[in-house]
N, C-alpha and C positions, 0 to 999 in steps of 0.2 A: 496784475497789470491788465489794462484793458486796451484793446486795439493794437495796432502795430507801430513800432518806432518810426516816426517821421514818414509813415506811409510807404515803406520800402516794399518792393516786390518779393516774390518767393526767392529762396536762396539760389537755386540754379540760375535764374535769370540775372540776379544781381552779381553773382560770382562770375558769370560768363563775361559780363562787361568789365569787371574789375581785373581779371587776369590779362586783359589787353592793355592795361595801363602800365607801361614800362617804368615810369617814375615811381608809381605806388609800389610795384613789386620790388624795385631796387631799395626803396626806403625800408620796407618791411623786412627784406632779407638781411640787410645790414644790421638793423636794430635787433631783431629777434635772435640772430646768431650771436651778436655781441652779448646780449643779456644772458642767454642760456649758457654760454661758455663761462661767464663770470659766476653764474649760479652754481654750476657744477663744481667749480673750485671751492666756493664757500661751503657747500654741503660736504665736500670731501674732507674738510677740516674736522668734522665731528665724527668720532668713532661710534657714537651711539645714535646716529641719525635714524636708523631703522626703528630703534626703540622709541625715540621721540615721535616719529611718525605714527607708530601704533598707539602711543599714549594720546596723541591728539585725536585720533580716530575714536578711541574709547571714551574720552571726555565728551566729545561732541555727541556720540551716540547715546551716552547716558543722559546728557542734558536734554536731547530731543525726546527721549522716552519719558522724561519727567518735566517737560516744558511748562505745563500748566502750573506746577508747584513753584518752579523757579521764577516764573514771571510774577506771580503774586508776591513772592519774597522780594523781588527787585522793586516792585511798586512800593512796598512797605519801607524798604531801605531808602529809596530816593525821597519819598515823602518825609521820612524822619530827618533827612539831611537838609530839608528846606526846599526841595524841588517839587514840581507838579507833574504828574503823569497823565498822559492822554492816550486813549486807545483808538486806533484807526483801522477799520475793517478793510478799507480799500484806498486807492489813490485819491479819489474824489474827497473822501472824508479827511484824509491826511492834509490835503491841500486847503480844505476849508479851515481846519484847525490852525495850521501855520499862518495862513493869510489873516485870520481873525486875530491871532496873537500879535502879529506885526502891526496891524491897523490899530490895535488897542494902545500901542505905544505912541502913536501919532507920527511915526517915522515912515519915510518913503524910500529908504535904502537899507539893504542888508549886505553884509560881507559873508562869503561862504567858504567853508572848508570843503575840500574835495569829498564828494559823497555820491556813491552809487545809488543809494536809496532815494535821494532827492532827484536824481536823474531818472530813475525808474518811474517816479510818479509825475514827472514833468513839472516840478515845483517852480522852476524859474518862469515858465510860461504862465502858470497860474498866478504867480505874484505880479507879473507884467500886466496881466489882464485887469488887475486891481490897482494899477498905477504905482507898483512897488518895484524898484530896480534891484535886481540881485547881481552882485559882482563876484565872479569866480576869482579866487586868489591863488589857487594852485597854478604854477607856471603853465603846465600843459593845458589845463582847463581854460586858462586865460587865453591861450592861443586859439583854442577851439571856439571860445565865445567871441573873441574879436574877429575871427575869420568867418563868423556865421556858419560854422561847420558843425559836424557831429563827432563825438568821441568814437575812437575805433579800437581802443585797447583799455583794459581794466586799470592797469598801472600807469601807462603812458598814453593818455587819450589822444595826443597829437603825434603818435608814432608814424603816421602816414605823411607827415610834413618834414621837409628837410630845412636846413638852416636858412637857405635863400628864401624859401617860401615864408618862413617865420619872420624874417626881416621885412619883407614886403608887407605882410599883414600889420606889423607894428607901425610901420611908417604910414600906412594908409588909414588905419582904424583907431589908433590910440587917442588921437585928438578928439574923436567923436565921443569917447567914453570918459575922458578926463585929461590928465596930463599927457601931452603929445610925446612922441618918440624924439630923442635927442637929434639934433642936426648931424648929418653925416654918419648915421648909424650904419655899421657894417654887420655882417653875418657871423662874426666871431662869438662863441658862446658867452664869453665874459661881458661883451657889450650888450648882447641880447638880455642876459640876466640882469644887468644894471638898469637897462631901460624898463624892464618889468618891475624891478624893485622901486624905482622912482615913481612909476605910474601907480603902483599899489599903495605906496606909503601914505598918500593923502587920504585914500579910502579907509585905511586902517585907523587913522587918527581921528576921523570924523564920524565913523560908524557907531551907532548906538545899539544896533541889533546884529547878532551873529547867528548864522545857521550852520549846523554841522551834521555829520553822521557820527558813527563810532565803529571802530574795529571790534571792540569787545565791550560787554557790560557785565559787571560783577554783582551777582545776586546778593551775596552776603553783606555787602557794604553800600550798594547803590552807586558804585563808581563806574564812570565811563572812561574809555581809553581810545585815544587816537594816536597812531604812529605815522610819521611823515619824515621827509628828508629836507624840506626847505625852510621851515620855520613860519610859513604863512599860517598854518593851522594854529600854532601857539598864539599868534597875534589875534586871530579871530576868536579864540577861546578865552582870552584874558582881557582884552581891551573893551569890548562892548558892555553895555549895562544889562542887556538881556541876551540870553543864549537859548536857542531852540535847537534841540537835537532830534533828528528823525532817524530811527534805527529799526531795522528789521528784527522781528521777535527771535530769530534764530541766532542772533549775535551774542546771546547770553552765555556766561560761564558761571558755574556755581560758586567758586572760591578764588581768592587771590592766588593760591598755590597752583590752581589750574592755569592761570595766566602765564606762569613761568614757562610752560611748555611752548606756548605760541609766540612768546617774545624771543624764542630761539629759532623756531621754524619759519615764521612769517618773514622776517627781514632777509634771511638767506634765500628763501624761495622767490621773493619779489625783487628786491634791489641788490641781491648778492652781497649784503652787508652783514657783519656779525651782530650788529644792533642798529636800530634806526637812530639817526642823529637827534630826532625829537620824538620823545614818547610822553605825551601829555595825558594826565589823569585828572579828573575832577569829580567831586562828590557833593552834590547839592550846591549850596551857596555858603558864603562866609562873609562876615562883616569887614574883614581886613582888606581883601582885594578880590579881583575877578568880578564876573557878572553878579549883580544883586538879585536877578530873577532868572530861574532856570526852568525850562519846560522840556520834558522828554515825551516825544510822540512815538509810541510803539506801533510799528507797521506790520499788518498781516499781509494783505494784498496777494492772496493766493498761497501763502506759506502753510496755512493750516490744511488746505487741500493737498499740498505736496507732502506734508507730514503723514497723511493718511495712506500714501502709497508705500508699501513695505520695501520695494526696490528703489523707487525714485527718490525717497526721502533722504538718501545719502547725499544728494546734491546740496542739502541744507547744511552740511558740514563745511562748505566752502568758506575760506577765510580771505578770498579775493586777492590771492597772491599773484595770479596771472601766469604762473609757471606753465600751465597747460597750453596757453596761447603761444608761448615762445618756442615750444617744441612741435607744434601741430603743422604738418605739411599743408593742410587745407587752409588754415588761417594765414600762413605765410604767403600763399599765392592769391587768396581771395580778399584778404583784409577784413577789418572789423565791420565796416559798413554793410557788407553783404548779409550779415546775420540779422539785420533789421531789429536790433535790440541794443540796449545799453550794456547788455552782457554778451559780448562776442566770444568767438572761439569755442573750444570743446565744452567748457562749463556753461556757456550760453546756449549751446545746442541742447542741453538737457534741462537747464533751469528755466529758460523762457517758456518753452512749451508747457511746463508744469505750472508756472505762475500765471500764465495768460490763457492756458488751455490750447487745444489744437483746432479750434474752429476756423482760424484764418489760414489762408494759403501758406503764408510764410512760416507760421508755427508748425504746421503739418509737415513742412519741408525740412526744418532744422535737424531732426534726428537723423536725416540722411546726409547731412553735411559733414561726413567723416569717412575715412578709409578704414576705421576700426583697427589702426595699427597698434594702439595701446600705449603710445609714448606719453599721453596725457596722464594715464594712471600711474606710470612709473615715476613721474616727477611730483605728483600731488602730495603735499605735506600732510594731508589728512586721509590719504588712501581712498579717495572717491573712485570707484570703479566706473569711470565714465563710459567705456565701451559696453559694459553690462547694461547701464541705464539707457544708452542709445538703442540697443537691440530691444530692450523692454518697451521703449516708446514706439519704436517702429512696429512692433507687434500690436500695440494698442491701436495705432493708426490704421494698420492694414486689416486687422480683424474686427475691431470694435467701432471704427468710424470716430465721430466726434460727438460729444454731448453738448447740447445747447439748450438754453432756457427759453421757453415760449410761454409767457404768462406765468402761471403757477405750475407748469409742467416742464419736465426735462425730456427733450426729444433726442433720440440717437440717430444721427445722420449716417448713412452708409459710407464706407471708405471709398475714396476716389483715387484714380490713377494707378491702381495696382492689379487691374484685371489680367493683363498679360502675364504678370508674375504668378498670379494664382493659377492661371491656366497651365503654365509651365510646370508648376509644382504638382498639379493634379496628374498631368501626363507622366511625369517622372514617377510618381507613386504607382500609377497603373503599370508602367513598364517594369519597375523593379519587383513588383509582385508577381510577374510572369516571366520565369527564366527563359522560356522559348522565345518570347517576343524580344527580350533583352539581347539574346544571342543573335537573333536575326538582325536587329538594329545595329549591333556592333559590326557585324560582317558587312552590312550594307554601307555603313559609314566609312569603313576602311577601304573598301573597293572603289568608292567614289571620291576618295580624298583629294585627288588631283583637281577636282572641279570645285572644291570648297573655296569660298571667298576669304580674303584676309580680314575683311570687316563685315559687319552685319548691317542691314538696313533698319530703318525705323528707330524706335526709342533706344535700342542698344548701340546705335552708331556712335553716340557720344563717348561710350566706354572704349570702343575699338578704333577711334580716330587716332589715338596715340599708342595703341597696342595691337599686335597681331594676334589673331586667334591661335590657340595651341594647335600644333600640327599633329594629326592623328597618325598612329603607327600603321605600318603596312599590314599588320596582322593583329587581330584582337587577342587579348591575354588568354581567353578561354581556349582559342585555337592553338596558341603557342604552347600552353600547358599540356594540352592533349597530345600535341606532336612531340614534345620533348619528354613526355612521361610514359613512353612506351605504348601510346594509344589508349591508355587507361585514364578516362576523365574522372577526376575526383571532385571537381567543383560543380555542384549542382545549383 
C-alpha cells in the first residue's frame, strides 16, 4: 500500500477525537460485545477447536514457506481451467490492470463483492477516474458507499452506524445511485434489508462485469472461494459475463483438504455461524453457465516484503475473520477510522505498517495502538501472536527508524518521538548496574513520597490522566529485609 488511508492523522490524534464521540462508542460497544459473545458460544461447540487452530496455523506457515511454488501451480491450474492470471506488484499496477480489463469490455459499470484487497488498492477511486462506476453490493459496504463514508471494521464495515443513521442515508442517497428508497421507510432491519435488495436487484440484472476478491485460492485446482452471508456475492459471481478477481498472494492454500479446516474456523470466528449461508467456488470458466471470461489479478503490494520478516510474516496468516477487533479494548473505544487503514484493529496495527512501511506518521504510530493485553491472540483462529509482532515493530521503529527510497538509494531515517523513553532506559540501566546508587535512590524516593504527584507532566500525562501513580512504600525492600533479617543484609 502507498500513502495513508484517506489522509488520516496519526493514531493518537485520531483516537483522541473518536473517544469523545458518545454515539460512536455506544454503537461499537453494543456491536462488538454482541458479536464476541455469539462467537464464544459457537467456538465452544467444537471440542477440537485448539487442534483446528493449530492446523490452520501449520497450513498457513507451510504455504508461506513455499509460496513461490504454490503461486506457480495456481497460475497453471487457473490457466488450464480457462482463466487468465495477471501479476500486480503494487496498487497502481493492479488498478491499471483492472481498469484496462473493464474498458476492454466497453462497459462503464461493475458490481462488486465485498473485498478488502480492492479497498486496499483504492480500486473504486481508480475506476471512477476512468469513468467507470463501481457499485458495492454487500449491505454494509453499500451503507458506507451511499454515506460517502469509510469502512471501520473488517467484517461489518458500517459497524459505527446505527439503524436510524442507516435509514437516513438510504432515504437521502439511494435515489442518486439508482432506485430510491421506498416511501415511508422506517429503521426496522427487515425494511432496511428490503430497501437494499430492491435497490441492488436492478444493478445485478444489468451488470456485465463483476469484481471480487476471494477468501481462499486452491493451488491444485485453480479454484477460488468466497464465503458470505447475504447472497449478493453469489449474484456478482454468476450473473456477469466477465469476472475479475483481485486477491492477495497470501490467500492461497495448497489443496482442497486444507480448505476443510478454514471452512470450520472462519465462520465461527467471524459471524459466529457453524457454516456460512453462501460458500461460492469457481474454477476458470464453463460453457454452461456463469461468466464466460475470468481474470485473476494476484496482488503483492508489500506482501513479499512482509514475508521476508521472520517475526512479522505471521500477519499473512490472517483470514480476515475480525475476531481480534471484537475483543480489543482499544478498537472498542477508538473505532476503526482511527487506524487510518482499511485494516483496522489489532491485525491492522501489525499488517498496515508492514504492507505500507513505517515512513508515514500514522504507520509509525500503529504498533503503539495497543495495550498488549493479548486478547487478540487468544481468539485468533490461526494463532497470530499479534502482541509479539507489535513489540517487534515497536523495536524496529524505536531503534532502526524508517527506510525510505531516494532515487536508487535506500536511506535510513532516525527514529523520532522516543528520545525521552531512550533516556529513561539509559538511566535505569546505569542505576541497576550500581547497587549503591539504587539503594540511595530507593531511600530518597520513600522518604519524599508524600510530595509525589498523582500524575506526571509532559508526554506521560496522557497515561496518568485516568490512573494514579503507584504509591511508594514507607520503607524500601532492602531496608525492610535488613531490619527483619537480624541486621544481616544478604541482598547485594
